[in-house]
C-alpha atoms as one frame of an Amber mdcrd trajectory, in Angstrom:
protein
   0.063   0.043   0.023   2.817   2.380   0.840   4.851   1.849  -2.294   2.650
   0.373  -5.047  -1.084   0.864  -4.411  -1.779   3.374  -7.194  -1.340   2.295
 -10.875  -0.287   5.096 -13.277  -0.713   5.115 -16.946   2.121   3.058 -18.529
   1.918   0.436 -15.756   4.247   2.114 -13.223   2.982   2.027  -9.593   3.348
   4.540  -6.730   1.947   4.424  -3.246   0.815   6.437  -0.295   4.448   6.996
   0.686   5.199   8.890  -2.551   2.043  10.948  -2.238   2.697  11.885   1.449
   6.246  12.851   0.351   4.653  15.677  -1.710   3.646  17.529   1.535   6.835
  19.338   2.596   8.656  17.849   5.639   5.523  16.662   7.511   4.572  14.198
   4.773   8.101  12.617   4.658   8.052  12.190   8.424   4.577  10.741   8.419
   5.681   8.290   5.672   8.699   7.219   7.661   6.518   6.606  10.722   4.130
   4.418   8.701   7.184   2.613   7.249   8.461   1.860  10.707   5.669  -0.624
  11.158   7.555  -3.094   8.928  10.641  -2.732  11.194   8.461  -3.373  14.289
   7.189  -6.546  12.679  10.668  -7.579  11.665  11.766  -7.216  15.353   8.913
  -9.375  16.447  10.185 -12.047  13.925  13.537 -11.756  15.781  15.412 -10.508
  12.729  19.131  -9.846  13.598  20.246  -6.418  14.429  22.234  -6.082  11.130
  19.093  -6.731   9.087  17.051  -4.453  11.333  19.665  -1.633  10.754  19.536
  -2.169   7.051  15.617  -1.864   7.229  16.027   1.439   9.286  18.713   2.772
   6.879  16.468   2.197   3.897  13.757   4.285   5.669  16.239   6.886   6.714
  17.742   7.250   3.235  14.327   7.645   1.792  13.440  10.235   4.496  16.544
  12.342   4.255  16.465  12.412   0.404  12.838  12.873   0.374  13.190  16.154
   2.258  14.881  17.639  -0.878  12.132  19.370  -2.888  11.078  17.700  -6.088
  14.258  15.330  -6.423  13.333  13.790  -3.093   9.692  13.245  -4.206  10.881
  11.413  -7.352  13.384   9.407  -5.279  10.599   8.333  -2.895   8.475   7.030
  -5.831  11.367   5.153  -7.289  13.394   3.852  -4.334  10.417   2.094  -2.590
  11.904   1.434   0.799   8.977  -0.500   2.059   9.086  -3.044  -0.835  12.894
  -3.323  -0.325  12.360  -3.926   3.391   9.651  -6.603   2.897  11.920  -8.418
   0.215  14.766  -8.189   2.763  12.766  -9.820   5.495  11.597 -12.507   3.004
  15.166 -13.084   1.995  16.168 -13.452   5.664  13.532 -16.001   6.280  14.822
 -18.040   3.214  18.566 -17.511   3.569  19.337 -15.974   7.091  23.138 -16.151
   7.076  23.554 -14.753   3.564  21.059 -11.925   4.079  22.638 -11.016   7.470
  26.156 -10.865   5.825  24.755  -8.694   2.879  22.951  -6.388   5.352  26.172
  -5.472   7.113  27.439  -4.250   3.716  24.198  -2.498   2.942  24.208  -0.571
   6.174  27.705   0.478   5.681  26.909   1.669   2.169  23.855   3.537   3.389
  25.743   5.156   6.255  28.547   6.333   3.918  25.925   7.694   1.524  24.211
   9.605   4.250  27.598  10.907   5.560  28.366  12.241   2.078  25.015  13.896
   1.723  25.445  15.542   5.129  28.924  16.727   4.031  27.537  18.092   0.782
  24.776  19.933   2.801  27.412  21.400   5.115  29.560  22.596   2.148  26.556
  24.096   0.470  25.494  25.825   3.605  28.976  27.226   4.278  29.375  28.376
   0.710  25.997  30.224   0.921  27.051  31.882   4.229  30.411  32.903   2.683
  28.662  34.601  -0.228  26.205  36.343   2.112  29.187  37.493   4.207  31.140
  38.635   1.116  28.153  40.618  -0.124  27.546  42.304   3.202  31.345  43.118
   3.661  31.376  44.721   0.195  28.576  47.134   0.876
């Protein structure tokens, strides 16, 4: 329901998550809250911590990128963290050791990506502040 409940012309599907993401900030937070239900159910199944972290990192990645206007909304509709998370749980049920090992790498990759995005945001804000400061000092 969150990722594929609405069929668009051409056969592509979006869900409630993508639509909620169109509402600035609040929609992304609400979508992340709804997505956390899958993580709670995975914990009830006693999914290992590395897999749970990967589930949470999928939601976190979608939340953080989803906060970027327009680009984030498109990312929400394509990334589909909820479908990824359900597949991850199903894979863990079928092949627990392999999925757990892959999840460690997935979490590391997601954390690296988030760190790079945060660094980019800091650089952009610092550049903007420098431009403002330079403009004020010149006048």
